[in-house]
MARZA-963594 format. One record per residue: residue in one letter; x, y, z of N, C-alpha, C, O, CB in turn. Coordinates in Angstrom, 2 decimals, always signed. Glycine has a CB too. Layout:
N
NODE rest     nc1     nc2     nc3    cac1    cac2    cac3     cc1     cc2     cc3     oc1     oc2     oc3    cbc1    cbc2    cbc3
NODE    A       X       Y       Z       X       Y       Z       X       Y       Z       X       Y       Z       X       Y       Z
...
//
This chain:
83
NODE rest     nc1     nc2     nc3    cac1    cac2    cac3     cc1     cc2     cc3     oc1     oc2     oc3    cbc1    cbc2    cbc3
NODE    X  +21.78  -23.41   +4.32  +20.65  -22.65   +3.81  +20.58  -21.27   +4.46  +20.29  -20.28   +3.79  +19.34  -23.41   +4.05
NODE    X  +20.84  -21.20   +5.77  +20.79  -19.93   +6.48  +21.84  -18.95   +6.01  +21.60  -17.74   +5.96  +20.94  -20.16   +7.95
NODE    X  +23.02  -19.47   +5.67  +24.09  -18.59   +5.20  +23.75  -17.99   +3.84  +24.10  -16.84   +3.57  +25.41  -19.36   +5.12
NODE    X  +23.09  -18.75   +3.00  +22.71  -18.25   +1.68  +21.70  -17.11   +1.83  +21.78  -16.11   +1.12  +22.13  -19.38   +0.81
NODE    X  +20.75  -17.28   +2.75  +19.75  -16.24   +3.00  +20.43  -14.98   +3.53  +20.08  -13.87   +3.12  +18.69  -16.74   +4.00
NODE    X  +21.38  -15.14   +4.44  +22.08  -13.98   +5.00  +22.91  -13.26   +3.94  +22.97  -12.03   +3.93  +22.98  -14.41   +6.16
NODE    X  +23.55  -14.00   +3.06  +24.32  -13.38   +1.98  +23.40  -12.64   +1.02  +23.70  -11.53   +0.59  +25.16  -14.44   +1.22
NODE    X  +22.28  -13.26   +0.67  +21.32  -12.61   -0.21  +20.75  -11.34   +0.42  +20.61  -10.32   -0.25  +20.19  -13.57   -0.55
NODE    X  +20.43  -11.41   +1.72  +19.94  -10.22   +2.42  +21.00   -9.12   +2.45  +20.68   -7.95   +2.28  +19.52  -10.57   +3.85
NODE    X  +22.26   -9.50   +2.66  +23.34   -8.51   +2.69  +23.47   -7.81   +1.35  +23.67   -6.59   +1.30  +24.66   -9.19   +3.05
NODE    X  +23.37   -8.56   +0.27  +23.47   -7.96   -1.06  +22.30   -7.01   -1.30  +22.49   -5.91   -1.82  +23.49   -9.06   -2.15
NODE    X  +21.10   -7.42   -0.91  +19.93   -6.55   -1.08  +20.02   -5.29   -0.22  +19.61   -4.22   -0.65  +18.64   -7.32   -0.74
NODE    X  +20.56   -5.42   +1.00  +20.73   -4.25   +1.88  +21.70   -3.26   +1.26  +21.45   -2.06   +1.25  +21.22   -4.69   +3.27
NODE    X  +22.81   -3.77   +0.75  +23.81   -2.88   +0.13  +23.22   -2.22   -1.12  +23.45   -1.03   -1.35  +25.09   -3.67   -0.24
NODE    X  +22.48   -2.97   -1.92  +21.86   -2.40   -3.12  +20.87   -1.30   -2.77  +20.86   -0.24   -3.40  +21.15   -3.50   -3.93
NODE    X  +20.02   -1.54   -1.75  +19.05   -0.50   -1.39  +19.74   +0.70   -0.73  +19.26   +1.82   -0.86  +17.99   -1.07   -0.44
NODE    X  +20.84   +0.48   -0.02  +21.60   +1.61   +0.54  +22.21   +2.45   -0.58  +22.26   +3.68   -0.48  +22.71   +1.10   +1.48
NODE    X  +22.67   +1.79   -1.64  +23.18   +2.54   -2.79  +22.07   +3.33   -3.47  +22.31   +4.44   -3.95  +23.84   +1.58   -3.80
NODE    X  +20.88   +2.77   -3.52  +19.74   +3.50   -4.09  +19.41   +4.73   -3.25  +19.06   +5.78   -3.80  +18.51   +2.58   -4.19
NODE    X  +19.52   +4.62   -1.93  +19.27   +5.77   -1.05  +20.29   +6.87   -1.34  +19.93   +8.05   -1.42  +19.34   +5.35   +0.44
NODE    X  +21.54   +6.49   -1.50  +22.60   +7.48   -1.69  +22.61   +8.09   -3.09  +22.98   +9.25   -3.25  +23.93   +6.86   -1.41
NODE    X  +22.20   +7.33   -4.09  +22.35   +7.78   -5.47  +21.10   +8.39   -6.09  +21.21   +9.12   -7.08  +22.78   +6.64   -6.30
NODE    X  +19.94   +8.12   -5.55  +18.71   +8.62   -6.16  +18.56  +10.12   -5.94  +18.93  +10.64   -4.89  +17.49   +7.87   -5.60
NODE    X  +18.01  +10.79   -6.94  +17.82  +12.23   -6.84  +16.38  +12.60   -6.49  +16.11  +13.74   -6.11  +18.21  +12.89   -8.15
NODE    X  +15.46  +11.66   -6.61  +14.06  +11.92   -6.27  +13.82  +11.49   -4.83  +14.14  +10.36   -4.44  +13.10  +11.17   -7.24
NODE    X  +13.25  +12.39   -4.06  +13.10  +12.16   -2.62  +12.12  +11.02   -2.33  +12.26  +10.33   -1.31  +12.62  +13.44   -1.93
NODE    X  +11.14  +10.81   -3.18  +10.20   +9.70   -2.98  +10.91   +8.37   -3.13  +10.68   +7.44   -2.35   +9.03   +9.80   -3.96
NODE    X  +11.77   +8.27   -4.13  +12.54   +7.03   -4.31  +13.50   +6.80   -3.16  +13.74   +5.66   -2.76  +13.30   +7.06   -5.63
NODE    X  +14.06   +7.88   -2.61  +14.93   +7.76   -1.45  +14.14   +7.21   -0.26  +14.63   +6.32   +0.44  +15.55   +9.12   -1.09
NODE    X  +12.95   +7.72   -0.04  +12.12   +7.24   +1.07  +11.73   +5.79   +0.88  +11.74   +5.01   +1.84  +10.87   +8.11   +1.21
NODE    X  +11.39   +5.40   -0.34  +11.04   +4.01   -0.60  +12.24   +3.09   -0.38  +12.11   +2.04   +0.25  +10.52   +3.85   -2.02
NODE    X  +13.39   +3.47   -0.91  +14.59   +2.64   -0.74  +15.01   +2.56   +0.72  +15.47   +1.52   +1.17  +15.74   +3.19   -1.59
NODE    X  +14.85   +3.66   +1.46  +15.20   +3.65   +2.88  +14.27   +2.72   +3.66  +14.71   +2.01   +4.56  +15.13   +5.07   +3.46
NODE    X  +12.99   +2.73   +3.33  +12.05   +1.84   +3.99  +12.36   +0.38   +3.70  +12.32   -0.47   +4.59  +10.63   +2.16   +3.56
NODE    X  +12.68   +0.10   +2.44  +13.04   -1.27   +2.07  +14.32   -1.69   +2.77  +14.41   -2.81   +3.28  +13.22   -1.38   +0.55
NODE    X  +15.31   -0.81   +2.81  +16.57   -1.13   +3.48  +16.36   -1.40   +4.96  +16.93   -2.35   +5.50  +17.57   +0.01   +3.30
NODE    X  +15.56   -0.59   +5.62  +15.31   -0.78   +7.05  +14.57   -2.09   +7.32  +14.85   -2.78   +8.30  +14.52   +0.39   +7.61
NODE    X  +13.63   -2.43   +6.46  +12.90   -3.69   +6.61  +13.83   -4.87   +6.39  +13.75   -5.87   +7.11  +11.72   -3.75   +5.64
NODE    X  +14.70   -4.78   +5.39  +15.66   -5.86   +5.15  +16.63   -6.03   +6.31  +17.01   -7.15   +6.64  +16.44   -5.59   +3.86
NODE    X  +17.03   -4.94   +6.93  +17.90   -5.03   +8.10  +17.19   -5.73   +9.25  +17.79   -6.52   +9.97  +18.37   -3.63   +8.54
NODE    X  +15.90   -5.45   +9.42  +15.12   -6.13  +10.45  +15.03   -7.63  +10.17  +15.14   -8.45  +11.08  +13.71   -5.52  +10.54
NODE    X  +14.82   -7.99   +8.91  +14.79   -9.41   +8.54  +16.15  -10.04   +8.79  +16.24  -11.20   +9.20  +14.37   -9.60   +7.07
NODE    X  +17.21   -9.30   +8.52  +18.57   -9.77   +8.80  +18.76  -10.05  +10.29  +19.37  -11.06  +10.65  +19.61   -8.74   +8.31
NODE    X  +18.24   -9.18  +11.14  +18.29   -9.41  +12.59  +17.53  -10.67  +12.98  +17.95  -11.41  +13.86  +17.74   -8.20  +13.34
NODE    X  +16.40  -10.90  +12.33  +15.60  -12.09  +12.64  +16.38  -13.36  +12.30  +16.28  -14.35  +13.01  +14.26  -12.06  +11.87
NODE    X  +17.16  -13.34  +11.21  +17.94  -14.52  +10.86  +19.01  -14.83  +11.91  +19.46  -15.97  +12.02  +18.60  -14.33   +9.50
NODE    X  +19.41  -13.83  +12.67  +20.36  -14.03  +13.76  +19.66  -14.25  +15.11  +20.31  -14.27  +16.15  +21.29  -12.84  +13.86
NODE    X  +18.34  -14.41  +15.08  +17.51  -14.60  +16.28  +17.59  -13.41  +17.24  +17.50  -13.59  +18.45  +17.93  -15.87  +17.01
NODE    X  +17.76  -12.23  +16.71  +17.77  -11.00  +17.51  +16.41  -10.33  +17.32  +16.29   -9.32  +16.62  +18.95  -10.04  +17.09
NODE    X  +15.40  -10.90  +17.96  +14.03  -10.47  +17.73  +13.76   -9.07  +18.28  +13.02   -8.29  +17.67  +13.06  -11.46  +18.35
NODE    X  +14.35   -8.73  +19.43  +14.14   -7.39  +19.99  +14.79   -6.32  +19.11  +14.22   -5.25  +18.91  +14.71   -7.32  +21.43
NODE    X  +15.96   -6.61  +18.60  +16.62   -5.66  +17.70  +15.80   -5.47  +16.42  +15.70   -4.36  +15.90  +18.05   -6.13  +17.36
NODE    X  +15.23   -6.56  +15.92  +14.39   -6.46  +14.72  +13.14   -5.63  +14.99  +12.73   -4.83  +14.15  +13.99   -7.86  +14.23
NODE    X  +12.54   -5.82  +16.17  +11.34   -5.05  +16.52  +11.67   -3.57  +16.63  +10.90   -2.73  +16.15  +10.74   -5.56  +17.83
NODE    X  +12.78   -3.23  +17.27  +13.18   -1.83  +17.38  +13.54   -1.26  +16.01  +13.25   -0.10  +15.73  +14.35   -1.67  +18.35
NODE    X  +14.18   -2.05  +15.17  +14.52   -1.59  +13.83  +13.27   -1.24  +13.05  +13.21   -0.19  +12.40  +15.33   -2.67  +13.08
NODE    X  +12.27   -2.10  +13.11  +11.02   -1.82  +12.39  +10.28   -0.64  +13.00   +9.74   +0.19  +12.27  +10.14   -3.04  +12.38
NODE    X  +10.24   -0.58  +14.32   +9.47   +0.48  +14.98  +10.10   +1.85  +14.75   +9.39   +2.82  +14.50   +9.37   +0.19  +16.47
NODE    X  +11.40   +1.93  +14.84  +12.05   +3.24  +14.77  +12.39   +3.61  +13.34  +11.91   +4.63  +12.85  +13.31   +3.25  +15.62
NODE    X  +13.21   +2.82  +12.67  +13.69   +3.24  +11.36  +12.68   +3.05  +10.26  +12.35   +4.01   +9.55  +14.93   +2.48  +11.03
NODE    X  +12.16   +1.84  +10.09  +11.26   +1.60   +8.96   +9.95   +2.35   +9.14   +9.30   +2.69   +8.15  +10.98   +0.10   +8.82
NODE    X   +9.57   +2.62  +10.35   +8.32   +3.33  +10.59   +8.50   +4.83  +10.71   +8.11   +5.58   +9.81   +7.67   +2.81  +11.82
NODE    X   +9.07   +5.26  +11.79   +9.12   +6.67  +12.13   +9.94   +7.50  +11.16   +9.48   +8.53  +10.68   +9.67   +6.84  +13.52
NODE    X  +11.14   +7.08  +10.86  +12.02   +7.86  +10.00  +11.45   +7.97   +8.58  +11.53   +9.03   +7.96  +13.42   +7.24   +9.97
NODE    X  +10.89   +6.88   +8.08  +10.30   +6.92   +6.74   +9.11   +7.87   +6.69   +8.92   +8.57   +5.69   +9.88   +5.52   +6.30
NODE    X   +8.32   +7.91   +7.73   +7.18   +8.83   +7.78   +7.67  +10.27   +7.84   +7.09  +11.15   +7.20   +6.29   +8.52   +9.00
NODE    X   +8.72  +10.52   +8.59   +9.30  +11.87   +8.64   +9.77  +12.30   +7.24   +9.55  +13.45   +6.85  +10.48  +11.92   +9.64
NODE    X  +10.40  +11.40   +6.51  +10.86  +11.74   +5.17   +9.67  +12.05   +4.26   +9.71  +13.01   +3.50  +11.71  +10.59   +4.58
NODE    X   +8.62  +11.23   +4.33   +7.46  +11.47   +3.48   +6.72  +12.75   +3.84   +6.20  +13.43   +2.95   +6.51  +10.29   +3.56
NODE    X   +6.67  +13.10   +5.12   +6.05  +14.37   +5.52   +6.87  +15.54   +5.00   +6.31  +16.55   +4.56   +5.90  +14.45   +7.06
NODE    X   +8.18  +15.42   +5.06   +9.01  +16.51   +4.53   +8.84  +16.65   +3.03   +8.92  +17.76   +2.50  +10.49  +16.26   +4.87
NODE    X   +8.59  +15.55   +2.33   +8.31  +15.62   +0.90   +7.00  +16.36   +0.66   +6.90  +17.18   -0.24   +8.25  +14.20   +0.28
NODE    X   +6.01  +16.06   +1.47   +4.71  +16.71   +1.31   +4.79  +18.21   +1.57   +4.01  +18.97   +1.00   +3.69  +16.08   +2.23
NODE    X   +5.71  +18.63   +2.41   +5.84  +20.05   +2.74   +6.80  +20.82   +1.84   +6.92  +22.04   +1.96   +6.29  +20.18   +4.16
NODE    X   +7.47  +20.11   +0.94   +8.41  +20.79   +0.02   +7.66  +21.66   -0.96   +6.52  +21.38   -1.32   +9.27  +19.77   -0.73
NODE    X   +8.32  +22.71   -1.39   +7.75  +23.59   -2.39   +7.84  +22.92   -3.76   +8.72  +22.10   -3.98   +8.46  +24.95   -2.40
NODE    X   +6.95  +23.25   -4.66   +6.98  +22.69   -6.02   +8.14  +23.24   -6.82   +8.71  +24.28   -6.47   +5.67  +22.97   -6.75
NODE    X   +8.49  +22.56   -7.88   +9.55  +23.03   -8.76  +10.93  +22.61   -8.37  +11.90  +23.03   -9.00   +9.51  +24.47   -8.82
NODE    X  +11.07  +21.79   -7.34  +12.40  +21.34   -6.92  +12.69  +19.93   -7.40  +13.66  +19.31   -6.94  +12.52  +21.41   -5.41
NODE    X  +11.89  +19.40   -8.31  +12.06  +18.04   -8.77  +13.24  +17.96   -9.74  +13.38  +18.81  -10.62  +10.77  +17.52   -9.43
NODE    X  +14.06  +16.95   -9.58  +15.24  +16.76  -10.43  +15.04  +15.46  -11.21  +14.64  +14.44  -10.64  +16.56  +16.71   -9.57
NODE    X  +15.30  +15.49  -12.49  +15.16  +14.31  -13.33  +16.35  +13.39  -13.12  +17.47  +13.86  -12.90  +15.03  +14.70  -14.81
NODE    X  +16.11  +12.07  -13.18  +17.20  +11.08  -13.06  +18.02  +11.03  -14.32  +18.98  +10.25  -14.40  +16.64   +9.70  -12.76
//
């Protein structure tokens, strides 16, 4: 059962990483990055690496995602690209 969960998490992590790389809208990039970071933390929990999961959530899913959203808020208008 644990291996199935880890494989499913791996597939979801790769999918969200592809969304980060391929999306042209910065809000979608920030959302996909937050989801990817949270999934990586859950992946660490499945390996019983609780400290690594806590640092993953504290640093990447929290701080970096907020930095991306603040940069979006400070961007000038008219730079939006359609998918």
